[in-house]
C-alpha positions as CSV (number, residue, x, y, z in Angstrom):
1,X,14.2,23.0,-0.6
2,X,11.1,24.1,-2.4
3,X,9.6,22.8,-5.6
4,X,9.7,26.1,-7.5
5,X,12.3,24.8,-10.0
6,X,10.2,21.9,-11.2
7,X,11.3,20.9,-14.7
8,X,8.8,21.8,-17.4
9,X,10.6,21.5,-20.8
10,X,7.3,20.7,-22.5
11,X,5.6,23.8,-21.0
12,X,2.9,21.6,-19.5
13,X,1.7,24.5,-17.4
14,X,0.3,25.9,-20.6
15,X,-2.2,23.0,-20.6
16,X,-3.5,24.1,-17.2
17,X,-6.0,26.9,-16.5
18,X,-5.0,29.8,-14.2
19,X,-7.3,28.4,-11.6
20,X,-5.7,25.0,-11.7
21,X,-2.2,26.6,-11.4
22,X,-3.4,28.7,-8.5
23,X,-4.8,25.6,-6.7
24,X,-1.6,23.6,-7.3
25,X,0.5,26.4,-5.9
26,X,-1.8,26.6,-2.9
27,X,-1.3,22.9,-2.1
28,X,2.5,23.2,-2.9
29,X,2.8,26.1,-0.3
30,X,1.0,23.9,2.3
31,X,3.4,21.1,1.7
32,X,6.4,23.4,2.0
33,X,5.1,24.8,5.3
34,X,3.4,21.9,7.0
35,X,5.1,18.7,5.6
36,X,8.6,19.3,4.4
37,X,10.0,20.7,7.7
38,X,8.8,17.6,9.7
39,X,8.6,14.6,7.3
40,X,12.0,13.2,7.9
41,X,11.3,13.0,11.7
42,X,7.9,11.5,11.1
43,X,9.4,8.9,8.8
44,X,12.2,8.1,11.2
45,X,9.7,7.8,14.1
46,X,7.3,5.8,12.0
47,X,4.7,8.4,13.0
48,X,1.6,9.7,11.2
49,X,0.8,13.2,12.5
50,X,-2.9,13.0,13.4
51,X,-2.9,16.7,14.0
52,X,-2.3,17.4,10.3
53,X,-5.7,15.9,9.3
54,X,-7.8,19.0,10.2
55,X,-5.2,21.2,8.4
56,X,-5.6,19.1,5.3
57,X,-9.4,19.3,5.7
58,X,-9.2,23.1,5.9
59,X,-7.0,23.1,2.8
60,X,-9.8,21.2,1.0
61,X,-7.9,18.1,-0.1
62,X,-10.1,15.5,1.7
63,X,-12.9,14.1,-0.5
64,X,-12.3,16.6,-3.3
65,X,-14.5,14.8,-5.9
66,X,-17.3,14.6,-3.3
67,X,-17.0,18.4,-2.9
68,X,-17.2,19.0,-6.7
69,X,-13.5,19.5,-7.5
70,X,-12.4,18.3,-10.9
71,X,-10.3,15.2,-11.5
72,X,-7.4,17.3,-12.6
73,X,-7.6,19.5,-9.5
74,X,-7.5,16.3,-7.4
75,X,-4.5,15.0,-9.4
76,X,-2.6,18.2,-8.9
77,X,-3.2,18.1,-5.2
78,X,-2.0,14.4,-5.1
79,X,1.2,15.3,-7.0
80,X,2.0,18.1,-4.5
81,X,1.2,16.0,-1.4
82,X,3.4,13.1,-2.6
83,X,6.2,15.5,-3.4
84,X,6.1,15.8,0.4
85,X,5.7,12.2,1.2
86,X,3.7,9.2,-0.1
87,X,2.2,8.6,3.3
88,X,0.5,12.0,3.4
89,X,-0.9,11.5,-0.1
90,X,-2.0,8.1,1.0
91,X,-4.0,9.6,3.8
92,X,-5.9,11.9,1.5
93,X,-6.5,8.9,-0.8
94,X,-7.7,6.5,1.8
95,X,-9.9,9.2,3.4
96,X,-11.3,10.7,0.2
97,X,-11.0,8.3,-2.7
98,X,-11.8,5.1,-0.7
99,X,-13.8,5.6,2.4
100,X,-15.6,8.8,1.5
101,X,-16.3,7.6,-2.1
102,X,-17.9,4.5,-0.7
103,X,-20.2,6.4,1.6
104,X,-21.0,9.1,-0.9
105,X,-21.6,6.8,-3.9
106,X,-23.3,3.8,-2.1
107,X,-24.4,4.9,1.3
108,X,-27.7,6.1,2.6
109,X,-28.6,9.7,3.3
110,X,-28.1,8.9,7.0
111,X,-24.6,7.6,6.3
112,X,-23.6,10.7,4.3
113,X,-25.0,13.1,6.9
114,X,-23.4,11.2,9.8
115,X,-19.9,10.8,8.4
116,X,-19.0,12.9,5.4
117,X,-18.9,16.4,6.9
118,X,-16.5,15.4,9.7
119,X,-14.4,13.4,7.3
120,X,-14.1,16.3,4.8
121,X,-13.0,18.5,7.7
122,X,-10.4,16.0,9.0
123,X,-12.2,15.8,12.3
124,X,-13.1,12.2,11.7
125,X,-10.9,9.6,10.0
126,X,-12.1,6.7,7.9
127,X,-10.5,3.5,6.6
128,X,-11.4,1.0,3.9
129,X,-11.3,-2.7,4.6
130,X,-11.0,-4.8,1.5
131,X,-7.6,-6.6,1.4
132,X,-7.2,-9.8,3.4
133,X,-4.2,-12.0,4.3
134,X,-5.3,-14.5,1.6
135,X,-7.1,-12.1,-0.8
136,X,-5.0,-9.2,-2.1
137,X,-5.0,-9.1,-5.9
138,X,-8.0,-11.4,-5.9
139,X,-10.6,-9.7,-3.7
140,X,-13.3,-12.1,-5.1
141,X,-11.7,-14.7,-2.8
142,X,-12.3,-12.7,0.4
143,X,-13.1,-14.8,3.4
144,X,-14.8,-12.2,5.6
145,X,-18.4,-13.0,6.0
146,X,-21.5,-11.0,6.8
147,X,-24.4,-13.0,8.3
148,X,-27.9,-11.8,8.7
149,X,-29.4,-11.9,12.2
150,X,-32.8,-11.0,13.6
151,X,-31.4,-7.6,14.5
152,X,-29.1,-6.9,11.5
153,X,-25.7,-8.3,10.7
154,X,-22.7,-10.0,12.2
155,X,-19.2,-9.7,10.6
156,X,-16.4,-12.2,11.0
157,X,-13.0,-12.1,9.3
158,X,-9.6,-10.4,9.1
159,X,-8.5,-7.5,6.9
160,X,-4.8,-6.7,6.3
161,X,-2.8,-3.7,5.1
162,X,-5.6,-1.3,5.9
163,X,-4.5,2.3,5.9
164,X,-5.4,4.4,8.9
165,X,-7.3,1.6,10.7
166,X,-5.7,2.2,14.1
167,X,-6.7,5.9,13.9
168,X,-10.0,5.6,12.2
169,X,-13.4,6.6,13.6
170,X,-15.2,4.6,11.0
171,X,-14.4,1.7,8.7
172,X,-16.0,0.7,5.4
173,X,-15.7,-3.1,5.5
174,X,-16.4,-5.3,2.5
175,X,-17.7,-8.8,3.3
176,X,-19.3,-11.7,1.5
177,X,-23.1,-12.0,2.3
178,X,-25.5,-14.5,0.9
179,X,-26.5,-12.2,-1.9
180,X,-23.0,-11.2,-2.8
181,X,-20.3,-8.8,-1.6
182,X,-21.7,-6.0,0.6
183,X,-20.1,-2.9,2.1
184,X,-20.7,-2.0,5.8
185,X,-20.2,1.2,7.7
186,X,-18.6,0.2,11.0
187,X,-17.8,2.6,13.8
188,X,-14.5,1.4,15.0
189,X,-15.6,1.5,18.6
190,X,-18.0,-1.4,17.9
191,X,-17.3,-4.4,20.2
192,X,-15.3,-7.1,18.3
193,X,-13.5,-4.6,16.0
194,X,-9.8,-4.4,16.7
195,X,-6.9,-2.9,14.7
196,X,-3.2,-3.6,15.2
197,X,-0.5,-1.7,13.4
198,X,1.8,-3.6,11.0
199,X,5.4,-3.1,11.5
200,X,8.3,-2.5,11.6
201,X,8.1,-1.3,8.0
202,X,10.9,-0.3,5.6
203,X,8.6,2.2,3.6
204,X,5.5,4.2,4.1
205,X,6.7,4.9,7.6
206,X,4.9,8.3,7.9
207,X,1.7,6.4,7.4
208,X,-0.3,3.8,9.2
209,X,-1.2,0.3,7.9
210,X,-2.9,-2.2,10.1
211,X,-4.6,-5.6,10.4
212,X,-8.2,-5.6,11.4
213,X,-9.9,-8.4,13.2
214,X,-13.7,-8.6,13.1
215,X,-14.8,-11.0,15.9
216,X,-18.5,-11.3,15.7
217,X,-19.0,-7.6,15.1
218,X,-22.8,-7.0,15.5
219,X,-24.3,-4.2,13.3
220,X,-27.8,-2.9,12.8
221,X,-29.6,-3.6,9.5
222,X,-28.9,-0.1,8.2
223,X,-25.1,-0.4,8.5
224,X,-25.0,-2.0,5.1
225,X,-24.4,0.3,2.1
226,X,-27.7,0.1,0.2
227,X,-26.4,1.4,-3.1
228,X,-24.4,-1.6,-4.4
229,X,-24.0,-5.4,-4.2
230,X,-20.9,-7.0,-5.7
231,X,-17.4,-6.1,-6.4
232,X,-18.4,-3.1,-8.5
233,X,-18.6,-1.2,-5.2
234,X,-15.0,-1.6,-4.0
235,X,-13.6,-1.5,-7.6
236,X,-15.3,1.9,-8.1
237,X,-13.4,3.2,-5.0
238,X,-10.2,1.6,-6.1
239,X,-10.3,3.3,-9.5
240,X,-10.5,6.7,-7.7
241,X,-7.5,5.9,-5.6
242,X,-5.5,4.5,-8.5
243,X,-6.1,7.6,-10.5
244,X,-4.6,9.8,-7.7
245,X,-1.5,7.6,-7.7
246,X,-0.7,8.5,-11.4
247,X,-0.2,12.1,-10.3
248,X,1.3,11.4,-6.8
249,X,4.1,9.2,-8.2
250,X,5.2,12.1,-10.4
251,X,5.4,14.4,-7.4
252,X,7.7,12.0,-5.6
253,X,9.9,11.7,-8.8
254,X,10.0,15.5,-9.2
255,X,11.1,16.0,-5.6
256,X,13.8,13.4,-6.0
257,X,15.1,15.0,-9.2
258,X,15.2,18.4,-7.6
259,X,17.2,17.1,-4.7
260,X,19.7,15.4,-7.1
261,X,20.0,18.5,-9.2
262,X,20.7,20.8,-6.2
263,X,23.3,18.4,-5.0
264,X,24.9,18.0,-8.4
265,X,25.3,21.8,-8.8
266,X,26.8,22.2,-5.3
267,X,29.0,19.1,-5.1
268,X,32.5,19.5,-6.6
269,X,34.8,16.6,-7.5
270,X,38.0,16.8,-9.6
271,X,37.7,20.6,-9.5
272,X,34.2,20.8,-11.1
273,X,30.6,20.6,-10.0
274,X,29.4,17.0,-10.7
275,X,26.5,18.6,-12.7
276,X,29.1,19.2,-15.4
277,X,29.9,15.5,-15.8
278,X,28.4,13.8,-18.8
279,X,27.2,10.7,-16.8
280,X,25.5,13.0,-14.2
281,X,23.8,15.0,-17.0
282,X,22.6,11.8,-18.6
283,X,20.9,10.8,-15.4
284,X,19.3,14.2,-14.9
285,X,18.0,14.2,-18.5
286,X,16.6,10.7,-18.2
287,X,14.8,11.7,-15.0
288,X,13.2,14.8,-16.6
289,X,12.1,12.8,-19.7
290,X,10.2,10.4,-17.5
291,X,8.7,13.1,-15.2
292,X,7.5,15.1,-18.2
293,X,6.0,12.1,-20.0
294,X,4.4,10.7,-16.8
295,X,2.9,14.1,-16.0
296,X,1.5,14.3,-19.5
297,X,0.0,10.8,-19.0
298,X,-1.6,11.9,-15.8
299,X,-3.0,15.1,-17.2
300,X,-4.4,13.4,-20.3
301,X,-6.0,10.8,-18.0
302,X,-7.5,13.5,-15.8
303,X,-9.0,15.4,-18.7
304,X,-10.6,12.2,-20.0
305,X,-11.9,11.5,-16.5
306,X,-13.5,14.9,-16.3
307,X,-15.0,14.4,-19.7
308,X,-16.5,11.1,-18.7
309,X,-14.6,9.2,-21.5
310,X,-12.0,7.5,-19.4
311,X,-11.6,3.7,-19.9
312,X,-10.5,1.7,-16.9
313,X,-7.5,0.4,-18.8
314,X,-6.0,3.9,-19.0
315,X,-5.8,4.1,-15.3
316,X,-3.9,0.8,-15.3
317,X,-1.6,2.3,-18.0
318,X,-0.8,5.3,-15.9
319,X,-0.5,3.5,-12.6
320,X,1.9,0.9,-14.0
321,X,4.0,3.4,-16.0
322,X,4.2,6.3,-13.6
323,X,5.0,4.4,-10.4
324,X,7.6,2.2,-12.2
325,X,9.3,5.2,-13.7
326,X,9.1,7.3,-10.5
327,X,10.8,4.5,-8.7
328,X,13.6,4.5,-11.3
329,X,14.0,8.3,-11.0
330,X,14.3,8.1,-7.2
331,X,16.9,5.3,-7.4
332,X,18.9,7.3,-10.0
333,X,18.7,10.4,-7.9
334,X,20.1,8.6,-4.9
335,X,23.2,7.6,-6.9
336,X,23.9,11.3,-7.6
337,X,23.8,12.0,-3.9
338,X,26.3,9.3,-3.2
339,X,26.6,8.1,0.4
340,X,24.7,11.2,1.6
341,X,21.7,9.8,-0.2
342,X,21.4,7.1,2.4
343,X,20.4,9.7,5.1
344,X,17.0,11.2,5.8
345,X,18.5,14.6,5.2
346,X,17.7,13.9,1.5
347,X,14.4,12.7,0.1
348,X,15.2,10.3,-2.9
349,X,15.7,7.1,-0.9
350,X,12.7,7.8,1.3
351,X,10.6,8.3,-1.8
352,X,12.0,5.1,-3.3
353,X,11.2,3.1,-0.2
354,X,7.7,4.6,-0.2
355,X,7.1,3.9,-3.8
356,X,7.8,0.2,-3.3
357,X,4.6,0.2,-1.2
358,X,2.8,2.4,-3.8
359,X,3.9,-0.1,-6.5
360,X,2.2,-2.9,-4.6
361,X,-1.1,-1.4,-3.4
362,X,-4.1,-0.5,-5.5
363,X,-3.0,-3.2,-8.0
364,X,0.5,-4.7,-8.4
365,X,2.5,-4.3,-11.6
366,X,1.5,-7.8,-12.6
367,X,-2.3,-7.1,-12.1
368,X,-2.1,-3.9,-14.2
369,X,-0.1,-5.6,-16.8
370,X,-2.8,-8.3,-17.2
371,X,-5.5,-5.6,-17.3
372,X,-3.7,-4.0,-20.1
373,X,-3.1,-7.3,-21.8
374,X,-6.8,-8.0,-21.7
375,X,-7.5,-4.6,-23.2
376,X,-5.0,-5.3,-26.0
377,X,-6.0,-8.9,-26.8
378,X,-9.5,-9.3,-25.5
379,X,-8.3,-12.5,-23.7
380,X,-8.3,-12.4,-19.9
381,X,-5.3,-14.0,-18.3
382,X,-6.3,-13.8,-14.6
383,X,-7.6,-17.4,-14.5
């Protein structure tokens, strides 16, 4: 099934330029050709296809903002990639929004020259080590330490739920140094760096998440990112990744809706297509309402991001709303598919399982709720 019948009752395409529509359709065609035919097998095998990375690099979806693409163009790409699978959109996000942003924004010229061209091409893979077993929503409590030595630095600690870590050529690791939180560019072949995949997983199975152990990893002085000290560094990268999720979640929701609609038109019960039943139509209508509203939220957020007028709280608004509503759409779509919806022949339950992971990473519902609560009241509730 293609996504050519995406619902657009609000004529949201009228808000896009011809170039933006052409770019979206290019990514959509890539997903139809390179992801949809294989994703059920990848998901079932819990396999991330490393060979797709250079294809995505050639498409131009890795590090788009580094390459000068607009926020809206990045969002449109994220939406189409996640209509294929959250794991593939996550790869583009970890590679571009997290690892490449850190190196581009805060690295040295040598860091940029060494890593960014290969990462943009998908020839090199990067990961982003922030979350720890005891420091997820509260990265300020990280236990990983960076100690100065006569020759540079030594890193010690554990990072968990790190996307792509077992495949990565380079890791951006955040650690607490004497002067504050610092980022480090760590080639993954460095002695003392090990990554072990986390599993078995019930979602995000076409992606890789891992636990990293840093056992006295010795680095030269110039491994540290020179452009930032403190949590502003990782938070800048996280905002880039959270922004892409606004769009991506709507891609998953749209794909689930289309699967449900196609089934409802084809499936007959009591002598009629179930698409003609009132309760089925109510479900389909509710899905389209949330997809249209969520896409409008994503587009408005992208326009403000491109204009340089985007407050951080708006990203939280979009991430909280769009993932929560996309998950509800996917669950409702599964009910229309009946028992067949439990199989990987159909996408809604796969999307729903993935979105449980998306709902958790880059800030849980609870964290984004408190960010919005602070924006509304001026009173922080984190501590």
